[in-house]
N, C-alpha and C positions, 0 to 999 in steps of 0.2 A: 230900606226900613228907616234907619236913622239918617235923615238927610241933613238936618241942621245941627245935630248934637253928636259929639264923638263919644265913643265908649269910655275913653279916658275921663271925659267930663262927667259922665254918669258915675263913674267910680270915685271921682273927686267929691261929688255930692254925697255919695254913700259913706265915704271916709269921714266927712264933716258930720254927718248924721250919727255915725258910730261914736264919735267923740262927745257929741252933745248927749247921747243916750247914756254914756258912762257917767257923765256929770249928773244927769237926772237920776240915775240909779243910786248914786252916792247920796244925793239929796233926799230921795224918797226913803232910803234906809234909815235916815236920821229922824224921820217923822213918825210920831206914834198916834196921836189923836188930834186930828185937824178938822175943823169945821169947814167943809167944802161948799156948803150952801146947796142950792138946787142944782142938780146935774141933769143934763139931757140924756135921753135914752138913745143908744146907737147899736145897731145890729143885734137885737134881742138880748142885750145885757145892759147893765147899768155902769157905764164907765165913769171915771172920776177925772178931775183935772190932773191927777197923778198919772193917768194913763197916757198923757200927752207930753211932748217936749215943751209945750207952751208954758208949763210951770216955770221954766227957766227964765222967762221974761220977768217974772216977779223978783228974781234975784239978780237981774242984770248980767246974766252969764255971757261971757265973750264967745264961747264955742257955739251957742245957739244963735247969737247975733251974727257970727261968721257964716253959719249955715244959711240963715235967712238972707244975708247980704249977697252971698254967692248965688243963690237961686234968683234973687231979684236982679242980679247983673246979667242973667241970661235973657236972650231975646224972647219974645212971646212964642215964637215957633219952637225955640229950644225948650222952653218950659212946657209947652204942649207935648213934646216928645218925651220929656222927663216924666210927666204925669202919666203918659201912656205906658211907659216902661214900668212905672210904679203899679198901675192898675193890672198889668199882666202879672207882675210879681206877686201881687196881693191875691190873684186868682179870680179877679173880676172878668177877665177875658183870656182866652187861649191865644198863644202866640200867632196862630193863623188868622186871628181876627184883629190884626193890627189896625186896619182902617176903622173898625168899630171903637177900638181903644182910643185912637186919635180923636174921633168924633166926640167921645165921652170926655176926653181931656179938654177939648175946646169948649165944651158946654159948662165947665166949671166957671162960676161967676167971678167977678172981681175978688181979689184977695187970694189968688191962687198960690202966692208965695207962702202964706200961712197954711193953706190947705195942704201943701206938700210938707213944709218944714215941721209942722206940729206932730207928724206921725212918728210915734216912738219906734216902731219897727221899720222905719224908712230904709235903713241900710239893707236889711234883709229883703224888703220888697224890691229894691233896685237891683241887688245882686241876683235874686231869683229871676227877675224880669229879664236881665241880660242872659242868664242861663237858658231860660225858656225860648228866648229869641235866637239862641245859638251865637251870641255875641261876646260871651265872657265866661 
């Protein structure tokens, strides 16, 4: 299943994501009335920029930068496997459909580092994905 990426590496990304999420949560808890402008619609609800870790870019957060840098340091094949674990953990694919999850991961256009790193529940997606794959 994981040919290019180790379980420990997935857990390292999950830990970095958890740190960034904690910072995002502290930041969001300090915001009261912010004009977020036009927001795109995703999965039958109206998310805001506050639903993403990407908001940490605006404050130059080191934890989010470390998460993005670490994901960017992975090879393309490793990032594809990381995305597939995330998709399984998110519930898009069952663990038995690993090949479909990998195909979907490979179909993500350029910018896959942001695609993965911006997910606020990334830690949970990765840990659940490992659990579903019986790897962690």
